[in-house]
Structure formats: structure tokens, C-alpha cells
C-alpha positions in Angstrom: 7.6 39.5 -7.1 5.5 37.6 -9.3 5.9 34.5 -11.2 4.1 32.7 -14.0 3.7 29.6 -14.7 5.4 28.3 -18.1 5.8 24.3 -19.1 5.7 23.2 -15.8 8.0 25.6 -14.1 7.1 29.2 -12.5 9.5 31.8 -14.4 10.3 35.2 -12.6 12.0 38.0 -13.8 13.2 41.3 -12.4 16.1 40.7 -10.2 15.4 37.3 -9.7 18.7 35.6 -10.6 20.5 37.6 -8.1 17.7 37.3 -5.3 17.0 33.7 -5.7 19.6 31.6 -7.6 22.6 33.6 -6.8 22.2 34.6 -2.8 19.8 31.7 -1.6 20.4 28.7 -4.4 16.8 28.7 -5.6 15.9 27.7 -9.0 18.0 27.9 -12.2 19.4 30.7 -14.4 17.2 31.5 -17.9 19.4 33.9 -19.1 19.5 37.9 -17.7 17.8 38.1 -14.9 15.2 35.4 -15.2 15.0 31.9 -13.2 12.8 28.9 -13.7 11.6 27.6 -10.2 10.3 24.0 -9.8 6.8 24.0 -8.4 7.9 23.0 -5.1 10.5 25.8 -4.9 7.7 28.0 -5.9 5.5 26.9 -3.0 8.2 27.1 -0.7 9.0 31.0 -1.4 4.9 31.7 -1.6 5.0 30.2 1.9 8.1 32.4 3.1 6.5 35.6 1.5 9.3 35.8 -0.9 7.3 35.6 -4.0 4.0 37.2 -3.8 2.0 35.4 -6.5 2.1 32.7 -9.5 -0.3 34.0 -12.1 -2.2 35.8 -9.6 -2.5 33.0 -6.8 -0.9 32.7 -3.3 0.4 30.1 -1.9 -3.2 28.5 -0.3 -4.5 28.7 -4.0 -1.2 27.5 -5.7 -0.4 24.6 -3.4 -4.3 23.4 -3.7 -4.0 23.6 -7.7 -1.5 20.9 -7.7 -4.3 18.5 -6.8 -1.6 17.5 -3.7 0.9 16.1 -6.2 3.6 18.2 -4.6 2.5 18.4 -0.8 4.7 15.6 0.4 8.0 17.2 -1.7 7.1 20.5 -0.5 7.1 19.5 3.3 10.4 17.7 2.8 11.9 20.6 0.7 10.6 22.9 3.4 12.0 20.9 6.1 15.4 20.7 4.8 15.7 24.1 3.8 14.5 25.2 7.4 17.5 23.0 8.5 19.9 25.2 6.5 20.4 23.1 3.3 20.2 24.4 -0.2 18.7 21.5 -2.4 17.5 21.3 -6.0 15.2 19.2 -8.0 16.9 16.0 -9.3 16.0 16.3 -12.7 17.6 17.3 -16.1 18.7 21.2 -16.5 19.1 21.5 -12.8 21.4 19.0 -12.1 24.3 17.8 -14.0 23.6 13.8 -13.8 20.1 13.4 -12.9 18.3 10.2 -11.2 15.0 9.1 -12.1 14.5 7.7 -8.5 15.4 10.6 -6.3 13.4 13.9 -6.0 16.0 16.6 -4.4 19.9 17.0 -4.4 21.1 18.3 -1.3 24.2 20.4 -0.8 26.6 20.2 2.1 25.8 23.2 4.5 27.4 26.3 2.9 27.3 24.7 -0.4 24.9 25.4 -3.4 24.1 24.3 -7.0 27.1 26.0 -8.5 29.5 23.6 -6.3 30.3 20.1 -7.4 29.3 18.7 -4.3 26.1 16.2 -3.1 25.3 15.5 0.5 22.6 13.5 -0.3 19.7 12.4 -3.2 16.5 12.2 -1.5 13.3 10.3 -2.6 9.8 11.6 -0.9 7.5 9.0 0.2 4.0 9.2 1.8 3.7 6.5 4.7 0.6 4.9 2.2 3.0 4.5 -0.6 4.8 1.1 -1.9 8.8 1.5 -2.0 10.3 -0.7 -4.7 13.1 -2.3 -3.0 15.5 -1.9 -6.3 15.3 1.9 -5.6 16.9 2.1 -2.3 20.4 2.3 -2.0 22.9 5.5 -2.3 20.1 7.6 -1.4 17.9 8.8 1.4 14.1 8.1 1.8 12.0 10.8 3.1 8.9 9.3 4.7 6.2 11.9 5.6 3.5 10.5 7.6 0.0 11.3 7.9 0.8 13.7 10.3 3.2 15.1 8.1 6.2 14.4 10.5 9.2 13.5 8.6 11.2 10.3 8.8 14.9 10.0 7.3 16.1 6.9 6.4 19.8 6.6 4.6 20.2 3.9 2.6 23.3 2.0 0.7 25.0 -1.1 -0.7 27.1 -2.2 1.5 30.0 -4.7 0.4 29.4 -7.2 3.4 32.7 -8.8 4.1 34.5 -10.8 7.3 37.2 -12.8 8.2 35.6 -15.6 9.7 36.0 -19.6 7.9 36.9 -22.9 8.9 38.2 -26.0 6.8 35.2 -28.1 6.4 35.5 -32.0 7.3 34.4 -34.6 4.6 31.7 -37.1 4.7 30.2 -36.2 8.6 27.5 -38.7 9.1 24.0 -36.7 9.9 20.5 -37.7 9.7 17.6 -35.7 8.5 15.3 -35.2 11.4 11.8 -33.5 10.8 13.2 -30.0 10.1 16.7 -30.2 11.2 19.9 -32.2 10.4 21.9 -33.9 13.2 25.8 -34.4 12.6 27.1 -37.5 14.5 30.6 -37.1 15.3 31.9 -34.1 13.9 35.0 -32.6 14.4 35.0 -29.8 17.1 36.3 -27.1 14.6 33.0 -27.4 12.9 31.2 -25.5 15.6 34.0 -24.0 17.6 35.5 -21.9 14.8 32.9 -22.2 11.8 29.9 -21.5 14.5 27.9 -24.2 12.1 24.8 -25.4 14.4 24.1 -25.8 17.9 26.0 -28.8 20.1 23.8 -31.7 21.2 25.6 -32.4 24.7 25.0 -34.8 27.5 26.6 -34.1 31.1 30.1 -36.1 30.3 31.3 -32.5 29.1 34.9 -34.7 27.3 32.6 -36.9 25.5 32.0 -35.2 21.9 28.7 -34.6 21.2 26.5 -34.4 18.0 25.7 -31.1 16.3 22.3 -29.8 15.5 22.0 -28.0 12.4 19.2 -26.0 10.4 18.2 -26.9 7.2 19.7 -24.2 5.7 23.2 -24.9 7.5 23.0 -28.8 6.3 21.8 -27.9 3.0 24.9 -25.6 2.4 27.2 -28.1 4.2 25.9 -31.2 2.1 26.5 -29.0 -1.2 30.0 -28.7 0.0 30.4 -32.7 0.3 30.9 -32.0 4.5 27.8 -34.0 5.3 27.0 -37.5 4.2 23.1 -38.2 4.6 21.8 -41.9 4.3 18.7 -39.7 2.4 21.1 -37.9 0.0 22.1 -34.2 0.1 19.1 -33.4 -2.0 16.7 -34.5 0.5 17.6 -31.4 2.8 16.7 -29.1 0.0 13.2 -30.8 -0.5 12.6 -30.8 3.0 13.5 -26.8 2.9 11.3 -26.4 0.2 8.4 -28.2 1.5 8.5 -26.4 4.9 9.4 -22.9 3.5 8.6 -23.1 -0.2 10.9 -20.7 -2.5 11.8 -18.5 0.5 14.2 -21.7 1.4 15.8 -21.2 -1.8 16.2 -17.4 -1.5 17.7 -18.1 2.4 20.1 -20.7 1.2 21.7 -18.3 -1.3 22.3 -15.8 0.8 23.3 -17.9 3.3 26.1 -19.2 0.8 26.7 -15.7 -0.3 27.5 -14.6 3.3 29.7 -17.6 4.1 31.9 -17.1 0.9 32.3 -13.5 2.1 33.7 -14.7 5.4 30.4 -13.8 7.5 29.0 -16.1 9.5 25.1 -16.1 9.4 23.1 -17.3 12.3 19.1 -17.4 12.8 17.7 -13.9 13.3 14.2 -15.5 14.7 14.4 -14.0 18.1 15.2 -10.2 15.9 12.2 -11.2 13.5 15.1 -11.6 10.6 16.4 -14.0 8.6 19.9 -14.0 10.0 22.0 -12.2 12.4 25.8 -11.9 11.3 29.2 -12.2 12.8 32.1 -10.8 10.5 34.9 -12.1 12.7 34.5 -15.3 14.5 37.8 -17.0 16.0 36.0 -19.0 18.8 32.6 -19.7 19.7 34.1 -19.3 23.5 35.1 -15.4 22.6 32.1 -14.7 20.3 31.4 -11.0 20.4 28.1 -9.4 19.5 26.4 -9.8 15.8 26.6 -6.6 13.7 23.6 -7.2 11.2 20.2 -8.2 11.1 19.6 -9.8 7.4 16.1 -10.1 5.6 15.9 -12.1 2.3 13.6 -10.7 0.1 13.1 -11.3 -3.8 14.4 -8.4 -6.2 11.1 -7.3 -7.2 10.0 -6.6 -3.3 8.1 -3.5 -2.5 8.3 -2.3 1.0 5.6 -0.6 2.8 7.5 2.3 4.8 5.6 1.5 7.9 7.0 -2.2 7.8 10.8 -0.7 6.9 10.5 1.5 9.7 9.7 -1.2 12.3 12.8 -3.2 11.1 15.0 -0.2 11.3 14.0 0.8 14.6 14.3 -2.7 16.0 17.9 -3.3 14.4 19.0 0.6 16.2 17.2 -0.8 19.6 19.4 -3.6 19.5 22.5 -2.1 18.3 22.5 -3.8 14.8 22.9 -2.8 11.0 19.7 -3.7 9.0 20.5 -5.2 5.9 18.3 -6.5 3.2 19.4 -9.2 0.8 17.6 -8.8 -2.7 17.3 -11.9 -4.6 17.1 -12.3 -8.0 18.0 -15.9 -9.4 21.3 -16.3 -8.2 22.4 -12.7 -7.6 22.0 -11.0 -4.4 22.2 -6.9 -4.2 22.7 -5.9 -0.4 20.7 -2.9 0.9 21.5 -1.3 4.3 18.8 1.0 5.7 19.0 2.8 8.8 17.9 6.2 10.5 19.3 10.0 9.8 19.0 13.3 11.4 20.3 15.5 8.4 
């Protein structure tokens, strides 16, 4: 069967509707037996030998004629088709509610474009392309590397919640010492149940110890009135900005947001992240493993797929969920990313 290029689509006549759309979910019906195929669908059918030519061109000439514009999408389309999925271009006339930030709609196995069911929406990117963080969430990112292998990353917008919390004290004396704060004679519950700071203990276990706090922890507690610093509450923020710049305010905003949601954030330095998190802290003595790694980023951040893959691989290796906190002013958007095998 032959097709002809018309307005960016490949139109096929004959018994195309029955052969391509009705039986295998390719293209979209135009009326009668004609169907319109996207360039990616046409390339796949040429590759499989189910379509003979498009305007006299075979697979090699047709793909080369696109100037490489559809190559990455063709590779992802072919991979998903070969895995047994039907999929359609995520654009007007193909699907009911198209999205501008994704390339394909993938249907559950056994379903097709005639069913009201969507398994994934897929965005395709080459490994050297920048991926805006704001475009992630409720979609699968299919990254095609330089050897044409495909890595699928599932992204969503999680609602991070926990049950951790503690009644905060008032006016605990504290000093700003370099890039940390030491609280003198804090109530035991501040660390034992709230998991704030790291105790500074001496060799007498019954003597209460001081509590070492990070700048982020101390700034949050000072805002709540839980600390009393001779240098003033604002001095902690000023020191944080001096050592981290604008990044400090973003991290503080995310720290406060997590605490407000009943989640305890602690440093994620050893994992290369901003925070590791605990959703349920009843006692530090019975502390479980942290569940998530959180990296704090500005809302307009764009990922290099290689960096995204590194973060996800590390989180997977330590059995944690990778979450990115995108900060825009006072607002925080949460994006979770993990490996996916379709």
C-alpha cells in the first residue's frame, strides 16, 4: 500500500481503515476507508513493510527526509509498539484532550484509540536535550541516548504528607556559631520526638546536652519563636544567605513546607540531595529508614537528562523515592521521578 503526504500527515486509501485503524489502532479515520497517519506512524509501517511507500519513498528515504526531526520519536514509538502497546500522537484530532507537553498517548494492553482509557502520556527527549522541570509530572519521560537505547522515567506530582510533629518550646537560648546554631538546654522532646538537630553530649548520659542545629533548622525554629538568639532571629537567615545565596531561602521554604505537612526533613548530603525525609517520627530511638530524597530547585530549572538519570539511579540504589521541590516565590511544586519498565 502507498501513502501520500498531505498537510504534514500521510493519507492512505484502499482498505486502510480496516487494515490499519480498526485492526491495529494506527492513524485516525478520515471517512470511508481513508486514514491519516502521523509521520512517526508512517515511518514505523514503512519499517515493518506494512506500507510500501510514501510519495514513492521507502523507509530510508522517508526518514532521511525528515532531517532527523522524528528519529527519537520513531525509536520510542517502535519500542512501545514492539512491547505490545497501541499508541497515538498526543495532538488534536488524534486524542480527545491533547497536551502540548507530551508526544504520545499510550493505551493499556488490549485497548486502543477507540477506548476511553490512557495508560501513559509520553514525552520524548534526546539525552542532550534540556527538559524543563515544569513539564514533568503526570507523564513518562522517554530518554533516547546516543546509542539509541531508551530509558523510561515515570514522573508525577506527589502529595507529600506525614504524621510527624512535636509541640515546640518557646525561647530556648541559642547561639549562632559559624554555619550552625547551638541551642542550650533544649527540652528533650525537640530532638527525641521532633528530630531537630544533633545532640552534643558529654560522658555523663544523665546530663542534658546542647543541641546542634543546621542553619535551615534554626531559621525555621527561630521563625516559630522556639529559639532566642542574642544576635536576633534574622541573623540566622542572613548567615544562611551569606554562605548559600538565594539557595538558602529556597531550601528554607521547602523545609518549612515539609514540616507543615508532617514530614521531617534532615540533611541529604551523604546522598547528594538537599534533604532526606521521614513521614512518621514518634521517637528517634525507633527511627526507621528515610523514604524520600528531596532536591530543591527553582521553578524554571531545566534538567539535563543525564543528571536526572543520575539522581533517579542513586535514589533507587538506596531504596528511596526521588522528589524535586520546585520553588516559585512562596509556592512549592513537588515532582517525583522514578524508573519505569513499560
